[in-house]
N, C-alpha and C positions, 0 to 999 in steps of 0.2 A: 331508558326505554320509553318511548312515547306512544307506541301503538301495538300493544300485545294482541296477537291475532291467532295464536295457537294454544291448544289446551295444556301444553307443557309449561306455559308461563305461570309462575306461582301467583296465587291470589294475593293482591296487595293494592295499595293506592298508587295510581300512575297519573301523569298529566292527562287531562281530558283531550282525546283526539279531535273532539269537535271544536277545540280552540276556545273554550270558555274561560281559560285562565285558572280554573280550579283543578283539583285532583278528583279523579273518578275511580270508583271501586271496580276492579277486575276480579271476578270470583273464581278465576281459574279456567273458565270456559267462555265467558262472555262479559260484556260491560253491563253493570247494573245501573240503577237510577240513583245510587248514593253518591253524593258529592261532598267535598269539604274544601276549605281554603287550602292554598298551597302549603306544603310542609314548612317552608321557611316562615310563612306568615303565622302558622300555628305555633311554631317553635318560638317565635319572637314574643308571642303573647304568653308563653310559658304554660300553655294549657292545651291538651289534646281533647278533641270532642268527636263523638260518633255522629253519624248522620242523623238528622231528626227522624224520630219514629223508630229508631233501632230498638229491637226487643231485648230486654235485660234477662229474661228467663228462658229456660228450655228444660226438657225432661232430664237432661244429664245433671244439671246443677242440683235439682231436687233430689235425685238419687244420691249424689255426693253428700247432701245435707242430712238425709235420713239414715243412710246405711251405717254410719259410725255408732248408732244407738240401737241397732237391731239385736245386739247381744244382751241388752239390759233385761228383757223379759225372761231370759234363760236363767238369770241369777237366782231367783227364788226357787227354781226347780232343783238346784243343787242342794241335796239334803246334808248340809254340813253338820247340823245338829246331831245327826245319827252317830257321828264319831265321838261325841261328847257324852257318852253314857256314864253312869256311875262306875261301872266296872272298868271302863277305859281310863277314866280320870284317876283311878287308884292303881292302874297298871300301865307304866310308861311304854312297855313293849306292845301292849294291846292298842294303846293310843297311836303309836307309830304305824302299826299295821292297819288300823282303821283309816288313818289319813292317807296311807298309800293306796288303799282300796278306793278311797274317794276320788283320787286322781284318775282312776280308770272306770269310773261310773259313767253310764250312758249320758247323763245330763252334762257332766263336765267335758266329756269328749265332744259332745254336740256343741257346747259353748265354744270350744277351741276351734272346731272346724268352721262354724259359722263366722267366727271372728276372722279367721284366715281368709275365707272366701270373700267376705265383705271388704277386707283390706285390698285384695287384688282388684275387685270391682271398682272400688272408690278411686284407685289410681287410674284405671282405664276410663272411667266416666269423667274424671277431672280433665283428662286429655281431650275427650270428646267435647266437653263444655268449652274449653279453651279454643278448640278448632272452630266451634260454632260461633263464638264471639268474633273471631277473626274474619270468618266468612260474612258475618253480619256487618262488618265495617267498624268494629270497636278497635281503636288504635291502642296498641301495646296493652292488651288485657293482662291481668294478673297471671303469671306463668303457672302452668299446670304442675310443674316439678315441685312447687311448694307443698303439694299434697303429701310429700314424703315426711314433712314435719309433723303431720298428723300422728305419726307413729310415736313421737316423743313428747309433743306439746299438747296437741288437741286439734280441733277443726280449723287449722290455719288457712287452708285454701278457701273454704266457704266464706270466712269473715274477710280475708284479704281481697277476695274476688268481689265481694259486695261493696267494699270501700272504693275500689278502682272503677267498677262499673257505674257506681253512683256518680263519680267524678266525670266519667266519659259521657254518660247518657242522661244524668239528672234523676235517675230512679234506679231501683234494683237492690234496695237495702232490706227487702223482706227476707231474703235468704239469711242475713245476719241475725234478724230478730227471731226467726224460726230456730236457728241454731242455738241461740241463747236460751230460748224456751225449752228446747230439748235437753240442754245441759242442766238446767235447773230441775227439770222433771227427773232426769236420771240420778241426780244427787239425792233428791227426795226418796226415790226408790231404794237406793243404796243405804241411806241412813235408816229408813224404816226396817229394811232387811237386817242390817247390822244390829240395831237395837233389839229386834225380836230374837236374833241369834244369841246375843249376850244374855238376855233375860232367860232364855232356855238353859244356857250353860249354868248360870247362877242358880237357877231353880234345881237343876240336877245336882249341883255341887253341895247344896245345903240340905239335901234329903238325908 
């Protein structure tokens, strides 16, 4: 297709109808001022580039970056130490009952609900970010479906997206560094919380 003229034509790179010999970005409703060399020329060079001045960031990617860590502040609110009283440590049945009650505590239920909601939102926001990058003219951005790997590995989408956008635009790695910083911070919080919990249990056990 060389001259998309109707809104139902999908956003993509098409040959410039003005005859410049380059490709021009059609955003789904109109021609933009973004140009790139023809696809064959770009493919021959082995490198895909976004139009000069393409934005690397949007609100969606920052939400994707931050949301995986919103449950961390809830962790210290779960009073796990309350289950490890001297009486419970001496009575296995009481310990089992205390741990069961802990699973239905408001803090734990809140943690689970916030985690579930944030997971759904992360998937949606990753799709929105991917769509925004395509509209901006970034060729072959990191696919939003990789966000599902967040469930088993970690923030795959944010890091992978940063690498690809950096290659396409020459910038955009801040998302990766913010993600790494948040990972380190969350590890510190978990370690401090765990050490404090173990210290409490040891203190109770030695009374």
